[in-house]
C-alpha positions in Angstrom: 0.0 0.0 0.0 2.7 2.5 0.9 4.6 1.7 -2.3 1.5 2.6 -4.4 0.6 5.7 -2.4 4.1 7.1 -2.4 4.0 7.7 -6.2 0.7 9.6 -6.1 2.2 12.6 -4.4 4.4 13.3 -7.4 1.5 12.8 -9.9 -1.4 14.6 -8.2 -1.7 18.3 -7.6 -3.9 19.4 -4.9 -6.5 21.9 -6.2 -9.4 23.1 -4.2 -12.1 25.1 -5.8 -14.7 26.6 -3.5 -17.8 28.2 -5.0 -20.2 30.0 -2.8 -23.7 31.0 -3.7 -26.3 33.1 -1.9 -29.8 31.7 -2.0 -30.8 34.3 -4.5 -27.9 33.4 -6.8 -28.6 29.7 -7.0 -29.7 28.4 -10.4 -33.2 27.2 -10.5 -33.6 23.4 -10.2 -36.2 21.5 -12.0 -38.0 18.3 -11.0 -39.5 15.8 -13.5 -41.9 13.0 -12.6 -40.3 9.6 -12.9 -42.5 7.1 -11.1 -45.0 6.6 -8.3 -45.8 4.1 -5.6 -48.9 3.7 -3.5 -48.5 3.3 0.3 -50.7 2.8 3.3 -49.0 4.6 6.2 -49.2 3.4 9.8 -47.6 4.7 12.9 -45.8 2.8 15.7 -49.2 2.0 17.3 -50.6 0.5 14.1 -52.9 3.4 13.5 -53.8 4.2 9.9 -54.5 7.6 8.3 -58.0 8.7 7.5 -59.2 11.8 5.9 -61.6 13.9 8.1 -64.5 16.0 6.7 -62.4 19.2 7.1 -59.6 17.8 4.9 -57.2 16.8 7.7 -55.3 13.6 8.0 -55.9 11.8 11.3 -54.3 8.6 12.7 -57.0 6.2 13.9 -57.2 2.5 14.8 -59.3 0.9 12.1 -61.2 -2.3 12.0 -61.6 -2.1 8.2 -58.3 -1.4 6.5 -60.2 -0.4 3.4 -61.1 2.8 5.2 -57.5 3.9 5.4 -56.1 6.6 3.1 -53.7 5.4 0.4 -50.9 7.8 -0.3 -49.3 8.1 -3.7 -45.6 8.9 -3.4 -44.4 10.4 -6.7 -40.7 10.2 -7.3 -39.0 13.0 -9.3 -35.6 13.4 -10.9 -33.9 16.7 -10.3 -31.8 18.7 -12.7 -29.1 19.3 -11.7 -28.9 15.9 -10.0 -28.4 15.6 -6.2 -28.0 12.1 -4.9 -28.5 13.2 -1.2 -32.0 14.4 -1.8 -34.7 12.3 -3.4 -37.5 14.7 -4.4 -41.0 13.4 -3.8 -44.6 14.7 -3.9 -47.3 13.1 -1.7 -50.9 12.9 -2.7 -54.0 11.1 -1.5 -54.8 8.3 -4.0 -57.8 8.9 -6.3 -58.2 12.5 -5.1 -56.6 15.8 -6.1 -55.3 16.4 -2.6 -51.6 17.0 -2.1 -49.4 17.6 0.9 -47.8 21.0 0.8 -45.6 23.0 3.1 -46.8 26.6 3.3 -46.5 29.6 5.6 -43.8 31.9 6.9 -40.2 30.7 6.8 -40.0 30.6 10.6 -43.3 28.6 11.1 -44.2 26.6 8.0 -46.9 24.0 8.3 -47.9 20.9 6.3 -51.4 20.9 5.0 -53.6 19.2 2.3 -54.2 21.3 -0.7 -56.6 20.6 -3.6 -54.7 20.8 -6.9 -56.4 20.0 -10.2 -53.4 20.5 -12.5 -50.7 18.0 -13.4 -47.4 18.1 -11.4 -45.2 16.5 -14.2 -42.5 19.2 -14.0 -41.8 21.5 -11.1 -39.3 24.4 -11.1 -37.7 25.5 -7.8 -38.2 29.0 -9.0 -42.0 28.5 -8.9 -44.5 28.4 -6.0 -45.1 24.7 -6.9 -42.0 23.9 -4.8 -44.3 23.9 -1.8 -45.4 20.4 -2.9 -41.8 18.9 -3.1 -40.2 17.2 -0.2 -36.8 15.5 0.0 -37.1 11.9 1.2 -34.2 10.6 3.4 -34.3 7.0 4.4 -32.5 5.7 7.6 -29.5 3.4 7.2 -31.6 0.5 8.3 -34.4 1.5 6.0 -37.0 1.2 8.8 -38.1 4.8 8.8 -37.7 8.0 6.7 -38.0 11.7 7.0 -39.3 14.3 4.6 -37.7 17.7 4.4 -39.6 20.6 2.8 -38.0 21.8 -0.4 -39.6 25.2 0.1 -38.6 25.5 3.7 -35.3 23.7 4.1 -34.5 22.5 7.6 -38.2 21.7 8.4 -39.1 18.0 8.5 -41.7 15.5 9.3 -40.9 11.8 9.6 -42.2 8.3 10.2 -41.7 6.7 13.6 -38.5 4.9 14.4 
């Protein structure tokens, strides 16, 4: 090992390029729909999600699993690509209700929003970014968290 590494010092030059961007200077990113999966989410107490009359998601213990809300998780490809962040959009299956992150930057909230138009392509420069979340899966794969693309640093997650 040391024989091989010794020669690299003569061959390689160390070059560090640091580029700094303010938020306003960042190039707009675009997200394009690639695939979708349907999920039934449950918490650590085996409660399922249901949709209340006032369009809120509630966790309830159900006797009939068919009453549970099915969530569509739509996966997007970002340009430029970023392997650390997997962009997703969440909607309630068979309805035009999408999870969005809205509100002031210091107190955003997740809420269900009726949206009748297609979300095939989303630009980070548009207000449609409120529908995009970055999915991050734990190393063991047993839980994940979703970070708001609109309000970076704000998360919601599944139970560990």
